[in-house]
Every structure is written in C-alpha cells, then in structure tokens.
C-alpha angles and dihedrals in degrees: 000000000000119000090243092067090065092071146347094248139022090244090073088073093053118107117260123260119268115258129210127222092279093057095253122137117253110214096180141019120274115275087223090072090059093062118112119258090248090063092051089050090052090050092050091046090062095046124103121245095263096046091046092050091050091047091061087065094047108076141328092263093064092040088054090049088052090062089081109111090206091060093041093053091046095055094036090057088060092060128076114254144099115289098199114129097004093128089060095059122096119242098257089050090046092053090046088052093051090049091052095048091044091054092047092048093056100258087123090062088096086064096044117134110242124204122186123197114198110215118253119251111289092009120132114208102167093078094038120132133218126219114197122232118265105243093198093063115068112235095016111152131200114254138213124205120201136180110245111188125303112350097341126121125190126201121199128193110225106214127177094259105017149026117233129195101241100180143341111215128197124200112229108205115210095222108059106213136143097271142115122241114232113201110209107173135009131189141178122222114238104242108006092049092220114161124226128189130189114212145159137195127264127187116258096227097049146348096278114120120247102187112115119258124225117234089356095154099064116082091207096054120082112242117242133214124219120228128181124215110202123187127200112202120213106238132197133214130171092237097043104027110209117354144154127233133192088219092063105066135123127206133206125191118227120189117193139157111286089232088071124084125188117247104168139029130186128175128205126211088244090063094252112131136199123212127186119210128196128201114207087215092058103040098166094053134067132198113224122193131186110210115207130213123221100210096197095048095043092048090051104048106358090229130095119185096184113028122180108272123189123185117221108224139166092224132057115277089245087082105064090175090070098054092123120084108240089231140071113253120175103165139027136191130197113224116202130197110169107295093345118094134182135179120224117206123203135201118234109288093356115141091202124055114247101198139020136186137198091216100110099136115087093194091067119114093239140358119265125236123290107236124204117232091219116139136174116255127191107223095171127026093230099045132074122264116273127215114258137171104241120199132211113298111259098189137028138176131197120216126191127217102018117169119225133184097234096055133048096211124062121265140201116261123204117194124197133195120203140160119257129188122201112243097239136113114299094251092059100031119128134196123220138180105231133191133208130178129206125191124216133183112252089235091059096038125094090196093236129113116240109187092196089069091058092072091070093066113102101189125066141165124221114236105169138019119218098226116212096022116136134173111253116244096201125093088263093058117191122329117209129188128181123200118244095256091038096241096123134038122195122196126187126192109180102305099343113098120186127190126202121188128193146139112260096193090060094050089055095048092059127217088118091168087066095046100046125064113253093249089055101046125084111208095190092052101030091225129127126213123231114208117216131224115226110229122214111272112251100171139291106328119224101171140359136200136180123225101191124331097294106041119074119183126194135179111221138170085268097055131262123341133190126195116200114203095176117141091246094054115121105186098270120163124204127186111207137164129236085217102056109011102055123096112256123253092253092056112118126200109225109195118198118249094224139006128032102284118154122257113268133197124239117193136033 
C-alpha cells in the first residue's frame, strides 16, 4: 500500500495540537513563559507562603525563580522554626529547608490527597465513633464503628492505604418480638476496645414504642421506658488474633422515666458504663448514671435485669430532689491510667471537658465530688493569672538535672503541653497552647512522662495562640483532634476545618523568640501565634481522628473523609464507597518477613 492511501494530505500524519485544561487547542506557547526571570522573581516575592510553596511544583520557570535567596529568606521568615545558621546554607539546601518547613507547617495542605467514602445503604456515619490504635501492640489499627440498619453495627479498620470491614455485629434481643431495634448511642472503651450500644425497641409498622412500661396503669406513677445496653467484647485467639463476634455479647436493662432521652454514652474497659440523660422540661440540668457490671452474673447468662446504677450528683444522696446535675453535659469520656480511672464530662459542643470525677465505681455508697478542670493561666508576664478551662495534656517531656531555688541538688523536671480555652462568651473565646512544669526529686521520679498527672497542675503559662480558632455556635459546637505525637491540631466548626502544625518539643524548650517569626511573636506577652491552614470543605464535620501525623479522618454528613498530608501527596481526589471499596472481613494482611516488599492481600 502506498503512503498516499493513508490520507488525503500529509498534514493528517502531523501530531495533534496541544489542549489546555478546558479542552481548547493551544496553537502557541504561553506568553507567560517568555517573561524574564526577574519578573518571575517579583511575582514570587508578592506570593504568600502557601502559594510560593505550590508554585515551586508548577514548572521549571517558577522553580528557577525560587532559587533567589532573597525570596527564600522572606518566605522562610514567615514560618515557625529556628533561624540559627541559615546564612551558612547553600541556596539548594536553603530552598530544601523551606520546602520541608512549609510542608511541616501545613502549607502542603493544599496538595493533600483527599479520599471520600460514601456511606453504605442504611449506614449512619454522623454518629459513628473512632477508637485509636494501641501503640503498644504492633500492627494495631485505628477503628471506626457505624450503625448499619436495625440492630446492626459495623467495625472498620482504618489502615494507611485502605479501609477494611473488621466485623458486622448483630444485636440479639432476649425477648423475640415483632419490633425494630433502634440504636441510639455507641461507644468504644479506651484500652480494651470493647463496643457498647444503647438501644430500644420500636414497632415494625410505625414509630410507636413497644417496650413495656413499668407501673403504667397508675395515673400517679410516672411511666418508664426500657432501654438495653449491649456490650460486644473484643476477643483474642491465636489463629484469628483480635476479633469480635455477635455470639459474645452481654445486655443490661435500664429503666428510666419516658421524659428522659439519652444524650451521651461512655464505656470503661472494666465494663462499667456512663449514660447522660436530658429532660426537655429541665434544659439546664443533666442526669448522669453509672451502670455497673456484675462479672459473675454476666459471664453466666450474659443478661442482667437489674444492674447497679449510681447517680452522679453534686449534692449528698440524702436529698433525692437534687439528683440532677445543675449543668449541661452531653458527652463523657473515661480516662484510664493503669488502675486509676477518671470520667471527663463535656458541655454541649465544647472541645475541652469542663468537669471530671473519680467516681467510676457504681457499687460505691455515694458519688464523689465533681471537680472543675479550671486552672489559672498567665497570658501576660505583668498581669495576673486568668481562669481557663485546661484540657488533658497532649505532650510531655522529661529533663534530668534541673537546678531549682528551693533545693540544693538538681531535680527532674516534667513539662506538659495542653490546650486551654478562656472562660468567656463564645464570640470572644480564644484557644491557647499552655505549658506547666513540675519538679520531682530523682529518688521519687520513675523518669517517665504520665500525661494524666499533668491535669493536677493548677498554674500554667500560655506559649502559643491558635490564630483563627473560634467556638462553634451550632449544636455540634467545635470538634478538635490532636495527632498522636502532638505535632498537628485540627479544628472543625460546622464545615470549616483548620489545621495548625508545630513542633511541641521546641515549644517546651523555650526560646520562643527564635522559633516564631518576628511578625508572630509578642515580646511583651512572650506568646507566639500559630497561623492555621484552611482545609477543603468536605461537608459538616461530626467527628475527627488522627492516624499518625499525616492522616486525618473525619465523619461528615456526606460520609467518611481522609486527608493525607504526606510529603508525597499531590492533591489527588478519590471518591469511593464503604459498600464496595472496602476490603472484606476475610482479607488478611501478609507482611513480608524480610525486605521491603509491599503489603499484599490474601483471600477474597
């Protein structure tokens, strides 16, 4: 065949024209690329830090303009970090240092890989709960529990590159009747990772309740609603490792006035549970119950019709009319430190607990006092301390051989970092990172950091302000999540998600004037300002959780979302489904014994 037969003109063999992102043909190169290098350097000079960081990955022209030491120093001075020895670095090393600090400070959030998981049919993600990975167990993964239809719970493993269906649990009611099971609240225990669910029965044909009422026939006796608290224990077998089973569940019956509705649930590793009830007629008061667990009875029949219940009150139990806490409490959390246990109590929508109690044993004669977590924080060196709500410490450091005035010999110093919120109206509230130090004699110190002990300190010093933070005014309030090593803080208020990045070890070491940029450090107050990065909006955020320092998960009204801030992220966006794009429950991760081979899947 002759070449002429392939086309009517030689132009048919020419390569097609280039097209831009809009699908339009490009007949010539962009005029922007013909500009002198000095113009590119002027453009990058007027960029903000995030835009300058992104421009370096755009094309070789902006990368060449980024080689200007004057531009690098200007943008580097806007980022937190020590500035000693920067003049001695070569230009390539200086640019590499800027890119590293920009990525660590969150400027790379614009290039974060985003993965969206649509919820499966009949799956409720808005009230899902996270369980952090157990760092003491190799291969432990964070988990997510969701409600799936009537009486069904699903647990997912959150791995770095995939989501796996860990278990599907079915609630088996003791009374078999023609009713639907409505799950209201779910909660993981802190260390044992047991899963509890509070539910009640609803009629199959309508929304009327079918649970029996107690003393319903007397017009002078208040009617009661029956709730069930079921617990699924995490089991272990040599052939299956840790697993859950629908055949291993225990139930407790809870009868309460039908005017009360549950607003919070927390589960302890001992099996005890805490439930907060709200009565619409008493909006400013909350009823808090501790539900006990009879180990012998539960192991024998897995059903307890009358568990021990203790009401947590601020008044002695001799005054039954004061059984309500004169505070609004919507959520609780058990904190465990060895054999010691505390219960944190949160206001509606508050990211920091406002009270805590040591009363975690329902068989006690009376509930202990509810203590406020208020502490005094010095915001300015020359002013008096102000009252703040201080959260649990998220980072600590131990230092040997510290000299103090009150002792001739050196002591051990343990420094803590925590979040503190000024007790003020929501429109003027502020969030600070605060620090407190305690000194212990080397004889009495075990030379380990116990974050739980930091909450006992009552005097703190503000070291950094989270700029841009604001208290949410919706019913969800503000959701805060801190990464495991305390290098990143994420805050969500409705659909607005902010990210702060910093190095906690440098905040503890002091010399804040060397760490913060000049424009972000107040010499008079001795406080630095951390600027946030605004993440892309992926829906109304209900809950957030970090898995590592670079992966942030969130449950929203649109489903499950993951942001990947890894240095290799390139702004990719994937849309998946929890129903079709998760690994099945039978999938097994086979890790290579030696070498660096990739993880492979065995099983269907």
